[in-house]
C-alpha positions in Angstrom: 0.0 0.0 0.0 1.3 3.4 -0.9 1.2 6.6 1.2 -0.7 9.7 0.3 1.3 12.8 -0.7 0.4 14.8 2.5 1.6 12.0 4.7 5.1 11.6 3.4 6.4 14.6 5.3 4.5 16.1 8.2 5.7 19.2 10.0 4.2 20.3 13.3 5.4 23.8 14.0 6.1 24.9 17.6 3.6 27.3 19.1 6.3 29.0 21.1 9.7 30.1 20.0 11.3 28.2 22.9 9.6 24.9 21.9 10.7 22.4 19.4 9.1 21.8 16.0 8.6 18.1 15.0 9.2 16.8 11.5 8.1 13.3 10.6 9.1 11.5 7.4 7.4 8.3 6.4 8.6 6.9 3.0 10.5 4.0 1.3 14.0 3.6 2.5 17.3 4.1 0.6 20.9 4.2 1.6 21.9 7.7 2.5 18.3 9.0 3.0 19.2 10.3 6.5 22.2 12.2 5.1 20.0 13.9 2.4 17.4 14.8 5.0 19.9 16.2 7.4 21.6 18.2 4.7 18.3 20.0 3.8 17.6 20.8 7.5 21.1 22.2 7.8 20.5 24.4 4.7 17.3 25.8 6.2 19.2 26.7 9.4 17.5 24.2 11.7 19.3 22.5 14.5 18.3 18.8 15.3 17.9 18.5 19.0 16.5 14.9 19.0 16.1 12.3 16.4 14.6 8.8 15.9 15.0 6.6 12.8 13.7 3.1 12.2 13.4 1.0 9.0 12.7 -2.6 8.0 15.0 -2.3 5.0 12.2 -1.3 2.7 10.2 1.4 4.5 11.5 4.0 7.0 10.0 6.2 9.7 12.0 9.3 10.8 11.2 11.9 13.4 13.3 15.0 14.0 12.8 17.5 16.9 14.3 20.7 15.6 14.9 24.3 16.8 15.5 27.1 14.4 14.9 30.7 13.4 11.5 32.4 13.1 12.0 33.0 9.4 11.9 29.3 8.4 9.9 28.8 5.3 8.1 25.6 6.4 6.2 25.1 3.2 9.3 25.3 1.1 11.1 23.0 3.6 8.5 20.4 3.2 8.8 20.6 -0.6 12.6 20.1 -0.4 12.2 17.1 2.0 9.7 15.5 -0.3 12.1 15.9 -3.2 14.7 13.6 -1.7 12.3 10.9 -0.5 12.2 7.8 -2.8 9.2 7.3 -5.0 6.2 5.8 -3.3 4.1 3.0 -4.9 0.6 3.5 -6.0 -2.4 1.3 -5.3 -6.2 1.1 -5.6 -6.2 3.7 -8.3 -5.3 6.5 -5.9 -2.7 9.0 -6.9 0.4 8.8 -4.6 3.4 10.9 -4.2 6.0 10.1 -6.9 8.9 12.6 -7.3 10.6 12.6 -10.6 14.1 11.3 -11.0 16.7 14.0 -10.5 18.8 15.3 -13.4 22.0 17.3 -13.3 21.1 20.9 -12.7 21.9 23.7 -15.3 24.8 25.9 -14.2 24.5 29.7 -14.6 27.1 32.4 -14.4 26.1 35.5 -12.4 28.4 38.4 -13.2 28.0 41.3 -10.7 29.9 44.6 -10.8 29.5 47.0 -7.9 31.2 49.4 -5.6 33.0 47.8 -2.7 32.0 48.1 1.0 32.5 46.1 4.2 30.1 43.1 4.4 29.1 43.3 0.7 30.0 39.8 -0.2 28.0 38.4 2.7 25.0 40.4 1.8 25.1 39.1 -1.8 25.6 35.5 -0.5 22.7 35.9 1.8 20.4 37.0 -1.0 21.5 34.1 -3.2 20.8 31.6 -0.3 17.3 33.1 0.2 16.6 32.7 -3.5 17.8 29.1 -3.3 20.6 29.7 -5.7 23.4 27.3 -4.8 26.9 28.7 -5.2 29.1 26.0 -6.8 32.1 28.2 -7.5 33.0 31.9 -7.0 35.7 34.3 -8.1 35.7 37.7 -6.4 38.2 40.4 -7.1 38.6 44.0 -6.1 40.2 46.7 -8.3 42.4 49.5 -6.9 39.6 52.0 -7.4 37.2 50.0 -5.1 35.2 48.3 -7.8 34.3 44.7 -7.2 33.8 42.1 -9.9 32.0 39.0 -8.6 31.6 35.8 -10.7 29.3 33.2 -9.2 28.7 29.9 -10.8 25.2 28.9 -9.4 22.5 26.3 -9.8 18.8 27.0 -9.2 17.0 24.7 -6.8 13.7 25.9 -8.3 15.0 25.3 -11.9 13.7 28.6 -13.1 16.8 30.8 -13.6 16.5 30.4 -17.4 13.3 32.4 -17.3 13.2 36.2 -17.5 11.0 36.5 -14.5 13.4 34.6 -12.2 16.4 36.6 -13.5 14.5 39.9 -12.9 13.6 38.7 -9.4 17.2 37.9 -8.7 18.3 41.3 -10.0 15.7 43.1 -7.8 16.8 41.3 -4.7 20.5 42.1 -5.3 19.6 45.7 -6.2 17.7 46.0 -2.9 20.8 45.2 -0.8 23.4 47.1 -2.9 21.4 50.2 -3.9 23.2 52.7 -6.0 26.4 50.7 -5.5 25.3 48.2 -8.2 26.9 48.9 -11.6 25.8 45.9 -13.6 24.3 42.5 -13.2 24.1 39.7 -15.8 23.0 36.1 -15.7 23.6 33.6 -18.4 23.6 29.8 -18.7 27.0 28.3 -19.2 27.9 25.2 -21.1 29.6 22.1 -19.7 32.9 23.0 -21.2 33.0 26.2 -19.1 31.9 24.4 -16.0 34.7 21.8 -16.4 37.3 24.4 -17.0 36.3 26.2 -13.8 36.7 23.1 -11.7 40.5 22.7 -11.8 42.9 25.3 -10.4 46.5 25.4 -9.5 46.1 28.2 -7.1 46.9 26.0 -4.1 49.8 23.6 -3.9 48.6 20.2 -2.5 51.4 19.9 0.0 50.8 23.3 1.5 47.0 22.6 1.7 47.5 19.3 3.6 49.9 21.0 6.0 48.0 24.2 6.6 44.6 22.5 7.0 45.8 19.8 9.3 44.8 17.0 7.0 47.9 14.9 7.7 47.1 14.7 11.5 43.4 15.6 11.8 43.3 13.8 15.2 45.5 16.5 16.7 44.1 19.9 15.7 44.9 23.1 17.6 43.3 23.1 21.0 41.1 26.1 20.6 39.6 24.8 17.4 38.9 21.2 18.4 35.3 20.0 18.7 36.0 18.4 22.1 36.5 14.8 22.9 34.9 12.1 20.6 34.2 8.5 21.6 33.1 6.0 18.9 32.5 2.3 19.9 31.1 -0.7 18.1 29.4 -3.7 19.7 28.1 -6.9 18.0 26.9 -8.6 21.2 23.7 -6.6 21.8 21.8 -7.5 18.6 21.7 -10.8 16.6 21.4 -8.9 13.3 22.9 -5.5 13.8 26.1 -3.8 14.8 25.6 -1.1 17.5 27.6 2.1 17.0 27.7 4.4 20.1 28.9 8.0 19.7 29.5 10.5 22.5 30.7 13.9 21.4 30.3 17.6 21.6 27.4 19.1 19.7 28.0 21.4 16.7 26.0 22.6 13.7 25.4 19.8 11.3 26.6 17.1 13.7 24.0 14.5 12.5 24.7 15.4 8.9 28.4 14.7 9.4 27.6 11.3 10.8 25.1 10.5 8.1 27.3 11.5 5.2 30.2 9.4 6.6 27.9 6.3 6.8 26.5 7.1 3.4 30.0 7.2 1.9 30.8 3.8 3.5 27.5 2.4 2.1 26.3 1.6 5.6 22.5 1.3 6.3 20.9 2.4 9.6 18.1 0.1 10.8 17.5 2.0 13.9 19.0 5.2 15.4 18.5 7.6 18.2 20.1 11.0 18.7 19.8 13.4 21.6 21.6 16.6 22.6 22.2 17.0 26.3 23.1 20.0 28.4 26.5 21.6 27.9 26.4 20.6 24.3 27.0 16.9 24.9 25.4 14.5 22.4 24.7 10.8 22.5 24.0 8.8 19.4 23.0 5.1 19.2 22.9 3.5 15.7 22.1 -0.1 14.8 23.7 -0.6 11.4 24.3 -3.2 8.7 26.5 -3.3 5.6 25.1 -3.1 2.1 24.7 -6.9 2.1 22.5 -6.7 5.2 25.1 -8.3 7.5 26.9 -7.0 10.6 30.2 -5.3 10.5 32.4 -8.1 12.0 35.7 -7.5 10.2 38.0 -5.8 12.8 39.7 -3.8 10.1 36.4 -2.5 8.7 35.4 -1.6 12.3 38.6 0.3 12.9 38.3 2.1 9.6 34.7 3.2 10.2 35.4 4.3 13.8 38.5 6.2 12.8 36.7 8.0 10.0 33.8 8.9 12.3 36.1 10.3 15.0 38.0 12.3 12.4 34.9 13.8 10.9 33.3 14.7 14.2 36.5 16.1 15.7 37.1 18.4 12.7 34.2 18.3 10.1 35.8 21.3 8.3 39.3 22.6 8.3 40.2 26.3 8.9 43.6 28.0 8.7 44.9 31.5 8.4 48.4 32.1 7.1 50.6 34.6 5.4 51.0 34.6 1.6 53.8 37.1 1.1 52.3 40.4 2.1 48.8 39.0 2.1 46.8 37.3 4.8 45.0 34.2 3.5 42.0 32.3 5.0 41.6 28.7 3.9 38.6 26.5 4.6 38.3 22.9 3.4 34.8 21.3 3.2 34.8 17.6 2.5 32.6 16.5 -0.4 30.4 13.5 -0.3 30.9 10.7 -2.9 27.7 11.9 -4.4 29.4 15.2 -5.2 27.6 17.3 -2.6 29.3 19.3 0.2 28.1 20.9 3.4 25.7 23.8 2.6 26.0 27.4 3.7 29.8 27.2 4.3 30.5 30.4 2.2 27.6 32.1 3.9 29.1 31.4 7.4 32.6 32.4 6.3 31.4 35.8 5.0 29.2 36.3 8.0 32.1 35.7 10.4 34.3 38.2 8.5 31.6 40.8 8.4 31.1 40.4 12.2 34.9 40.9 12.6 34.7 44.0 10.4 37.3 42.3 8.1 37.2 43.1 4.4 37.6 40.6 1.6 40.0 41.4 -1.3 39.7 38.2 -3.3 37.7 35.0 -2.8 37.6 31.7 -4.7 35.9 28.4 -4.3 37.3 25.4 -6.1 37.0 21.6 -5.9 40.3 19.9 -5.3 41.6 16.4 -4.6 43.7 16.4 -1.4 45.1 13.0 -0.7 42.4 10.5 -1.6 39.5 12.8 -0.9 37.7 15.6 -2.7 37.3 18.9 -0.9 35.6 22.2 -1.6 38.4 24.6 -0.8 37.5 28.2 0.0 40.4 30.6 -0.4 40.0 34.2 0.8 42.6 37.0 0.8 41.9 39.4 3.6 41.8 43.1 2.8 44.5 44.4 5.2 44.0 48.0 4.3 46.5 50.0 6.3 47.2 47.0 8.4 45.3 44.0 9.7 43.3 45.2 12.7 42.1 41.8 13.7 44.7 39.2 14.8 44.9 36.2 12.6 44.2 33.8 15.5 40.9 35.8 16.1 39.9 35.4 12.4 40.6 31.7 12.5 38.7 31.2 15.8 35.7 33.4 14.7 35.3 31.6 11.4 35.6 28.2 13.0 33.0 29.0 15.7 30.6 30.4 13.2 30.9 27.2 11.1 30.3 25.1 14.2 27.4 27.2 15.4 29.1 28.1 18.7 28.8 31.4 20.5 31.8 33.7 20.1 
């Protein structure tokens, strides 16, 4: 029996701002579904306080208790959650929810020329996020006379950017935040050859990247930027059919997403899971898992590999470093990319917001995909506008960006 469209995703909004909203998903199961759902909740700025997941291998039932901001667009959130749920069967002649198979999104080049000011790049990034334009790559440069040329390669979640109405709406939103400072704005679809050429870059030597971003020894990051202690244990004695994974760690923004994306990349299925956030930002997660073949994880080497990867991803889900590049101060952020090709959302938004809060200008910014070791990363490179001298210490920039990405007070 299928399930009616309105019952696939049910959202019960909290009546008070201090209460939690409850999101229920009831749909066919697939490997990585939890990762896809958590990624969408992270994009909408929601924090998962509690979570329960259960599946029989064919059908799953997920409940998230979330806290978030008052501007959450719940109707749009439901639509995005429905979009990643697998197709539901139909029966008895009733029309059931059946999302279409996804196709690679079209890529557009947004060329923006305007007068520079502090916080401008974050304001533009905020507008693009509100419009559901996903920034795939960016090239930002500032001329000596204070003119900024921004090149954004974006995809449109709504798949409407090819229409004049959507382009005009984007222009109006950008004009509203830039005012008379906007000089020109142009949007055009780009072909695959331009997209491919924009993917590779030699702007960052691999050896320097690994050293600066602590990729060689991720288990020993600088003390002030560590995510606290992480404990990951596996037990095969408590269930005849499943391996129990128990995780105790410090909470951070996107924690459940970081766990789910790691399990998705390892092709691990979750049969039952429970997540809860305690006081003092401590979290406890219990997951009953099986391999893709439906069997327990009994190989000691596979157990060690999975535990080690989870510990690494939870200790430092992103990498942040600030260093000197000759006369310039450079900020580097590395965002691990899932095997599916997706990375953590809103990273550029958080980076630019942190720099705006620090009253730190941006002279140049780039986003590129790059293989570092055996993994693909989305590397954000930002040259700080020192002006007459950097007023904010580099350690303060590094700490501020890190805490913003982790969702911690600073």
